[in-house]
ZATORBA-182810 format. One line per 3 residues: number of its first residue (from 1); their letters; for each residue z negated, x, y negated of C-alpha. Coordinates in Angstrom, 1 decimal. Example, Ala and Ser with C-alpha at 12.3 -4.5 7.8 and 13.67 -1.06 7.14 Angstrom:
<atoms>
1	AS	-7.8/12.3/4.5 ~ -7.1/13.7/1.1
</atoms>
This chain:
<atoms>
1	XXX	64.9/56.2/5.1 ~ 63.5/53.4/2.4 ~ 61.7/51.1/5.0
4	XXX	58.6/49.9/4.6 ~ 56.9/52.7/6.7 ~ 58.9/55.9/4.6
7	XXX	57.2/54.1/1.8 ~ 53.1/54.4/3.6 ~ 53.6/57.8/5.0
10	XXX	54.3/58.6/1.4 ~ 51.7/56.9/-0.4 ~ 49.9/58.2/2.2
13	XXX	51.0/62.1/1.4 ~ 50.5/61.1/-2.0 ~ 47.0/60.0/-1.3
16	XXX	45.9/63.4/0.1 ~ 47.7/65.2/-2.7 ~ 45.6/63.6/-5.1
19	XXX	42.3/63.9/-3.0 ~ 42.7/67.3/-1.9 ~ 43.3/67.8/-5.8
22	XXX	40.4/66.3/-7.0 ~ 38.5/67.8/-4.3 ~ 38.9/71.0/-5.5
25	XXX	38.4/70.2/-9.0 ~ 34.9/68.4/-8.0 ~ 33.9/71.2/-5.7
28	XXX	33.7/69.4/-2.7 ~ 35.5/69.2/0.6 ~ 38.2/67.0/1.0
31	XXX	37.0/65.3/4.1 ~ 34.5/64.0/2.1 ~ 36.6/62.2/-0.4
34	XXX	38.8/61.0/2.8 ~ 35.6/59.5/4.9 ~ 35.6/55.8/5.0
37	XXX	32.2/56.0/4.0 ~ 30.8/56.5/0.6 ~ 28.9/59.7/0.6
40	XXX	27.7/61.1/-2.2 ~ 27.6/60.9/-5.7 ~ 29.9/64.0/-6.3
43	XXX	32.3/63.1/-3.2 ~ 32.6/59.5/-4.6 ~ 33.0/60.8/-8.4
46	XXX	36.4/62.7/-6.4 ~ 37.5/60.4/-4.7 ~ 37.5/57.6/-7.6
49	XXX	39.0/60.4/-9.2 ~ 42.0/60.7/-6.7 ~ 42.5/57.3/-6.4
52	XXX	43.0/56.8/-10.2 ~ 45.4/59.8/-10.4 ~ 47.5/58.6/-7.2
55	XXX	47.9/55.5/-9.2 ~ 48.5/56.9/-12.5 ~ 50.8/60.1/-11.8
58	XXX	52.7/58.3/-8.6 ~ 53.3/55.1/-10.9 ~ 51.5/53.1/-7.5
61	XXX	50.0/50.0/-7.9 ~ 46.6/49.7/-7.1 ~ 46.6/47.7/-3.8
64	XXX	48.9/50.2/-2.8 ~ 46.3/53.2/-3.4 ~ 44.1/51.0/-1.8
67	XXX	46.0/51.2/1.5 ~ 47.1/54.4/0.8 ~ 42.7/56.2/0.9
70	XXX	42.0/53.6/3.6 ~ 40.1/51.4/1.0 ~ 42.2/47.9/1.0
73	X	39.7/44.6/1.9
</atoms>
């Protein structure tokens, strides 16, 4: 199973892991980090850190990170 659907599922799982770690570290609810709206400044910062973690730790390109977090334009 190595197709694009599998990659998208794996990317979303990695994004959830990064979001959970970041939410814990910044003391915000994980749902706030994954919310569609910007939310509080603490949630926005935690989301930025989570996206950075996904990019660096899992070597995901920025467009894949955006898609995994539902932030693609």
